[in-house]
C-alpha positions as CSV (number, residue, x, y, z in Angstrom):
1,M,-101.8,235.2,85.4
2,K,-102.6,239.3,85.2
3,T,-102.5,241.4,88.0
4,N,-106.0,243.2,86.8
5,W,-107.5,239.5,86.7
6,Q,-109.7,238.1,89.4
7,I,-109.8,234.7,91.1
8,K,-113.5,233.3,92.1
9,K,-115.6,230.9,93.1
10,L,-118.1,229.2,91.1
11,G,-121.1,229.9,93.0
12,E,-120.0,233.2,93.7
13,I,-120.6,234.3,90.3
14,C,-122.8,231.7,89.0
15,D,-125.9,230.1,89.8
16,V,-125.3,226.3,90.3
17,G,-127.8,223.9,90.8
18,A,-129.5,221.1,89.1
19,G,-132.6,220.0,87.1
20,N,-136.3,218.3,87.2
21,S,-137.1,215.0,88.6
22,A,-138.2,213.2,85.2
23,P,-142.1,213.6,85.2
24,Q,-142.9,209.6,85.5
25,K,-145.9,209.6,83.3
26,K,-146.3,209.2,79.9
27,D,-148.6,211.1,79.4
28,F,-147.3,214.2,80.5
29,F,-144.5,213.2,76.7
30,I,-147.6,212.9,74.7
31,D,-147.7,215.7,71.9
32,G,-145.0,217.2,73.7
33,I,-143.1,221.0,72.3
34,Y,-141.2,221.7,75.4
35,P,-137.5,220.5,75.0
36,F,-136.6,218.1,77.9
37,F,-132.7,217.4,78.2
38,R,-131.4,214.2,79.7
39,T,-128.0,212.7,79.8
40,S,-128.3,210.8,77.4
41,D,-129.3,214.1,74.9
42,I,-125.6,215.5,76.5
43,G,-123.8,212.6,75.6
44,Q,-124.8,213.2,71.3
45,I,-123.3,216.7,71.7
46,H,-120.1,215.5,74.1
47,I,-118.9,219.3,74.1
48,G,-121.2,221.9,71.7
49,S,-125.0,224.0,72.0
50,I,-127.1,221.4,72.5
51,L,-130.5,222.2,69.9
52,K,-133.0,219.2,70.7
53,S,-133.7,217.3,72.4
54,F,-135.2,213.7,72.1
55,D,-138.3,214.0,74.9
56,H,-141.0,216.8,75.2
57,L,-142.8,217.7,77.5
58,N,-146.4,218.7,77.2
59,E,-148.3,221.9,79.3
60,K,-149.6,219.5,82.5
61,G,-145.7,217.7,81.7
62,I,-144.2,221.1,83.2
63,K,-146.6,221.9,86.0
64,G,-144.0,222.7,88.5
65,L,-141.0,222.5,86.8
66,K,-138.6,225.3,86.1
67,L,-137.6,226.3,83.1
68,F,-134.0,227.2,82.2
69,N,-132.8,229.7,79.7
70,K,-130.7,229.2,76.7
71,G,-127.3,230.2,77.1
72,T,-127.0,227.4,80.8
73,I,-124.4,225.5,80.7
74,L,-124.8,221.6,81.0
75,L,-122.6,219.0,82.4
76,P,-123.8,215.8,84.3
77,K,-123.7,215.1,87.9
78,S,-124.2,211.2,88.6
79,G,-123.5,208.0,86.4
80,A,-120.7,206.5,84.3
81,S,-121.8,209.5,82.0
82,T,-119.9,212.2,84.8
83,F,-116.0,210.7,84.0
84,L,-116.7,211.0,80.1
85,N,-116.7,215.5,81.4
86,H,-119.1,216.4,78.0
87,R,-119.9,219.9,78.5
88,V,-123.0,221.5,76.2
89,I,-125.0,225.1,76.1
90,M,-128.4,224.9,75.6
91,G,-128.9,226.9,72.4
92,I,-132.7,227.3,73.3
93,N,-135.2,227.1,76.0
94,G,-136.0,223.9,77.7
95,Y,-136.2,221.7,80.7
96,V,-133.6,219.9,82.7
97,A,-133.3,216.0,83.6
98,S,-131.8,216.0,88.0
99,H,-129.0,214.1,86.9
100,L,-128.1,217.0,85.2
101,A,-126.0,220.1,86.7
102,T,-127.0,223.6,85.6
103,V,-124.2,226.5,85.4
104,K,-125.4,229.8,84.8
105,T,-123.5,233.3,84.8
106,N,-124.3,236.8,85.8
107,E,-123.7,238.0,82.5
108,K,-122.5,241.4,83.7
109,V,-119.2,239.7,85.4
110,L,-118.7,236.5,83.7
111,N,-119.5,236.2,79.7
112,N,-121.4,232.9,78.8
113,Y,-119.4,231.2,76.9
114,F,-115.5,231.9,78.4
115,L,-116.7,229.7,81.4
116,F,-118.4,227.4,78.9
117,Y,-114.4,227.4,77.5
118,F,-112.9,227.3,81.0
119,L,-115.4,224.3,81.9
120,Q,-114.0,221.9,79.5
121,G,-110.4,222.0,81.1
122,I,-111.9,220.2,84.1
123,K,-111.5,217.1,84.5
124,V,-114.6,215.3,86.8
125,Q,-112.2,212.8,87.6
126,D,-110.3,215.1,89.9
127,L,-113.4,216.6,91.5
128,I,-115.2,213.1,92.2
129,Q,-114.5,211.4,95.6
130,D,-115.8,207.9,95.3
131,H,-115.3,206.1,92.2
132,K,-117.2,203.7,93.0
133,Y,-120.3,206.2,92.6
134,P,-119.4,208.0,90.6
135,S,-121.5,211.7,91.3
136,L,-120.2,215.2,91.3
137,N,-122.3,217.3,94.2
138,L,-123.6,220.6,94.0
139,P,-121.3,221.8,96.5
140,V,-118.2,220.9,94.9
141,I,-118.9,222.4,92.0
142,K,-119.9,226.1,93.3
143,Q,-116.1,225.7,94.9
144,I,-114.4,225.5,91.4
145,K,-111.7,228.5,91.1
146,I,-112.4,230.4,87.8
147,P,-109.4,232.9,86.8
148,F,-111.1,235.5,84.8
149,P,-110.3,239.4,83.6
150,P,-111.8,242.1,82.9
151,F,-115.4,242.0,80.5
152,S,-114.5,242.6,77.9
153,E,-110.9,241.1,78.0
154,Q,-112.9,237.9,78.4
155,K,-114.8,239.0,74.8
156,R,-111.6,238.6,73.1
157,I,-110.3,235.8,74.6
158,V,-114.3,234.4,73.8
159,K,-113.6,235.5,69.8
160,I,-110.0,234.0,69.4
161,L,-110.8,230.9,71.3
162,D,-114.5,230.4,68.7
163,E,-111.6,230.8,65.9
164,V,-109.4,228.0,66.9
165,F,-111.5,225.9,67.8
166,E,-114.0,226.3,64.4
167,K,-110.9,225.7,62.7
168,T,-110.0,222.5,64.7
169,G,-113.2,221.5,64.6
170,K,-113.3,221.1,60.4
171,A,-109.7,219.6,60.7
172,K,-111.5,217.2,63.1
173,E,-114.1,216.5,61.3
174,N,-111.6,215.9,57.8
175,V,-109.2,214.0,59.6
176,E,-112.7,211.3,60.9
177,K,-113.7,211.2,56.9
178,N,-110.1,210.2,55.9
179,L,-110.6,207.3,58.5
180,Q,-113.6,206.1,57.6
181,N,-112.5,206.0,54.0
182,A,-109.3,204.5,54.9
183,K,-111.5,201.3,56.5
184,E,-114.2,201.6,54.3
185,L,-111.5,201.1,51.0
186,F,-110.7,197.8,53.4
187,K,-114.5,196.9,53.9
188,S,-115.7,197.3,50.3
189,Y,-112.1,194.9,48.8
190,L,-112.7,192.4,51.4
191,Q,-116.9,192.1,50.2
192,S,-115.6,192.6,46.0
193,I,-114.1,189.3,46.6
194,F,-116.9,187.7,48.4
195,A,-119.7,188.7,46.2
196,N,-117.6,187.6,42.9
197,P,-116.6,183.9,43.4
198,G,-113.9,182.2,40.9
199,K,-115.6,179.5,38.5
200,N,-113.9,176.8,40.8
201,W,-114.9,178.6,43.9
202,K,-117.5,175.7,45.7
203,D,-121.0,176.2,46.7
204,K,-120.9,175.2,50.6
205,E,-123.0,175.1,53.4
206,I,-120.9,176.6,56.8
207,G,-121.6,173.8,58.7
208,E,-120.4,171.7,56.2
209,F,-116.8,172.6,57.1
210,L,-116.7,174.6,60.0
211,K,-117.9,173.4,63.9
212,L,-118.8,176.1,66.5
213,E,-118.2,174.6,69.4
214,Y,-118.8,175.8,73.2
215,G,-117.4,178.1,75.4
216,K,-117.1,176.7,79.5
217,P,-117.2,179.0,82.3
218,L,-114.7,179.5,84.2
219,N,-114.6,180.1,87.9
220,K,-112.8,183.8,89.1
221,K,-110.2,181.7,91.1
222,D,-108.8,181.1,88.1
223,R,-108.1,183.9,86.7
224,N,-105.3,186.0,87.4
225,S,-104.2,189.2,85.9
226,N,-100.7,187.8,84.5
227,G,-101.9,184.4,83.3
228,K,-100.3,182.7,80.1
229,F,-103.6,182.3,78.3
230,P,-105.9,184.4,77.7
231,V,-110.2,184.5,78.6
232,Y,-112.1,185.3,76.1
233,G,-115.8,186.6,76.4
234,A,-118.1,187.6,73.8
235,N,-115.9,190.7,72.8
236,G,-112.7,190.1,72.7
237,E,-110.2,189.1,76.4
238,K,-112.1,189.5,79.3
239,A,-108.9,188.0,81.8
240,R,-105.9,185.5,82.2
241,T,-105.4,182.5,83.3
242,D,-103.0,180.1,84.0
243,K,-105.4,176.9,82.1
244,F,-106.8,176.6,78.5
245,Y,-109.3,174.7,76.9
246,Y,-108.6,174.8,73.3
247,D,-104.5,174.8,72.6
248,K,-104.7,176.1,68.8
249,P,-105.4,179.6,67.4
250,T,-109.0,180.3,66.1
251,I,-111.9,182.3,65.9
252,I,-113.5,183.3,68.7
253,I,-117.3,184.3,67.6
254,G,-119.6,186.2,71.0
255,R,-122.7,183.7,71.3
256,K,-124.8,185.9,73.9
257,G,-124.6,189.8,74.7
258,S,-121.8,190.6,71.7
259,A,-123.5,188.5,69.9
260,G,-121.5,188.2,66.0
261,E,-118.7,189.4,67.7
262,L,-115.2,188.4,66.1
263,N,-111.7,187.6,67.2
264,L,-108.4,185.7,66.3
265,T,-106.9,183.9,69.5
266,E,-103.6,183.1,69.8
267,S,-102.7,179.2,70.2
268,K,-104.0,178.2,74.0
269,F,-107.2,180.2,75.1
270,W,-110.2,179.5,77.5
271,P,-113.9,180.5,76.1
272,L,-115.7,181.4,78.2
273,D,-119.4,180.5,78.3
274,V,-120.7,183.4,76.1
275,T,-119.3,182.6,73.0
276,Y,-118.2,179.8,71.2
277,F,-115.0,178.9,69.0
278,V,-114.2,177.0,65.5
279,V,-113.0,174.4,64.7
280,F,-112.1,173.4,60.7
281,D,-109.7,170.7,59.0
282,E,-106.7,172.9,58.7
283,K,-105.7,170.6,55.8
284,K,-108.4,172.2,53.9
285,Y,-108.8,175.4,55.3
286,N,-106.8,178.5,55.8
287,L,-108.1,180.4,59.7
288,K,-107.0,183.4,58.5
289,F,-109.1,183.2,54.7
290,I,-112.5,181.9,57.4
291,Y,-111.6,184.8,59.5
292,F,-112.2,187.0,56.4
293,L,-115.4,185.0,55.0
294,L,-117.0,185.5,58.4
295,L,-116.5,189.0,58.6
296,T,-117.9,189.3,55.4
297,L,-121.2,187.6,56.3
298,K,-122.4,190.5,60.0
299,L,-123.0,187.8,62.0
300,T,-124.2,190.0,64.4
301,K,-127.7,190.4,62.5
302,L,-128.3,186.6,63.7
303,A,-128.7,188.3,67.0
304,K,-132.0,187.5,68.6
305,G,-133.5,187.8,72.0
306,V,-134.0,190.5,74.6
307,K,-129.8,189.2,75.8
308,P,-128.7,188.4,72.0
309,G,-127.5,185.7,71.0
310,I,-126.8,183.7,68.3
311,N,-128.3,180.2,67.5
312,R,-125.2,178.4,65.8
313,N,-127.6,176.6,63.3
314,D,-128.9,179.9,61.7
315,V,-124.5,180.3,60.8
316,Y,-124.5,176.1,59.5
317,S,-127.0,176.9,57.5
318,I,-125.5,180.3,55.2
319,N,-124.5,179.4,51.7
320,I,-121.3,180.5,50.6
321,F,-118.4,179.9,48.0
322,I,-115.1,178.8,48.7
323,P,-111.8,178.3,46.7
324,S,-109.2,175.7,47.0
325,L,-106.6,176.1,50.5
326,K,-103.7,177.2,47.5
327,E,-106.3,180.4,46.4
328,Q,-107.7,180.9,50.1
329,K,-104.0,181.1,50.9
330,S,-102.9,183.9,47.9
331,I,-106.3,185.8,48.9
332,V,-104.8,186.5,52.4
333,K,-101.9,187.6,51.8
334,K,-103.5,190.5,49.2
335,L,-106.0,190.8,52.7
336,D,-103.0,191.5,55.2
337,K,-100.9,193.4,53.0
338,L,-103.6,195.8,52.6
339,S,-104.2,195.4,56.1
340,I,-101.5,196.4,57.3
341,Q,-101.5,199.7,54.7
342,T,-105.3,200.6,56.2
343,K,-103.9,199.9,60.0
344,K,-100.8,202.5,59.0
345,L,-103.5,204.8,57.8
346,E,-106.0,204.3,59.9
347,E,-102.3,205.4,63.1
348,V,-101.9,207.9,61.0
349,Y,-105.8,209.5,61.5
350,K,-105.6,208.6,64.8
351,K,-102.0,210.6,65.9
352,K,-103.5,213.2,63.7
353,L,-107.1,213.7,66.2
354,L,-104.7,213.3,69.6
355,D,-102.6,216.4,67.8
356,L,-105.8,218.0,67.5
357,E,-106.9,217.5,71.3
358,E,-103.5,218.5,72.4
359,L,-103.4,221.6,70.6
360,K,-107.2,222.7,72.5
361,K,-105.7,222.1,75.8
362,S,-103.3,223.7,75.3
363,V,-104.3,226.8,74.2
364,L,-107.3,226.4,77.0
365,K,-104.6,226.7,79.1
366,R,-102.9,229.2,77.8
367,A,-106.0,231.2,77.8
368,F,-107.2,230.9,81.5
369,N,-103.4,231.5,82.4
370,G,-104.0,235.0,80.6
371,E,-101.3,234.2,77.8
372,L,-103.8,234.7,74.7
């Protein structure tokens, strides 16, 4: 670090506080025009400038509440979202919920955006003492040490970081589009196969050739991390066990909770009671073909109730067209090939996204070590 840089605690040079307790009366939000920022709003942004909120307070609602000015930095200080390292800076004046910490600099000493970039490199996990009940106390935030140079140097560094982050942001956006396009390509091809059945494909209801069997509860004492077999919940593997309930590869369908989610299983497994597992005649039907077919039906749309659930009779009544076993295998071979190519593309794009994140971290580290 350069000799003309200082190190100070955040509480010495910033106003560190928290938002207001959320008004409880619905009347305070009717025809509201004043933004009220919550952790849910911050979650939509993750890192960047926030210009709008989901909730708005009216004149009654803002009575007695503290107004926070444009440029105030917000970060979650309690709840699970605390671990996500969200950092946003207010692009407008507004009111803030108490679950958010607020940090405002003395602009004569510390550039707001210099601090904003610095806080992106602070890991909240390193500051939380009790990870079972995650919360970030204001005294802890005030103790964060920040190295900073003279004000003119801060502005120069912010300008460099703005340019770097704009370029990496655009690059990230392009990579994310390419990643989405790769996924959509496979989905589109998959959908086209089942939307255009051949002349010899037979019209059937799903209940004519599939059975959805109920999973079964498994005691916690029978679960262990080193178990031989997977234990499946509604949206994937939840545990391991040395017991198995079914001994053939098949498909797990989420019955409750993550209703309609699909997972291919191993040869021996235990399905929990929030699932169905598929039973079929292996001499007439191909497992992977059935899996691809079910993917196109988007079973999640059949979920009903407060805790979403799927009635298997609703699945049984769906009409589909299905070819001979020979053609099923031929289709699976093509889809598997395309799936492998798609996954390779996805891995390339995911690696690029990771590289961009590492680049940002590297630039931030150099910036606050005085190396830019």
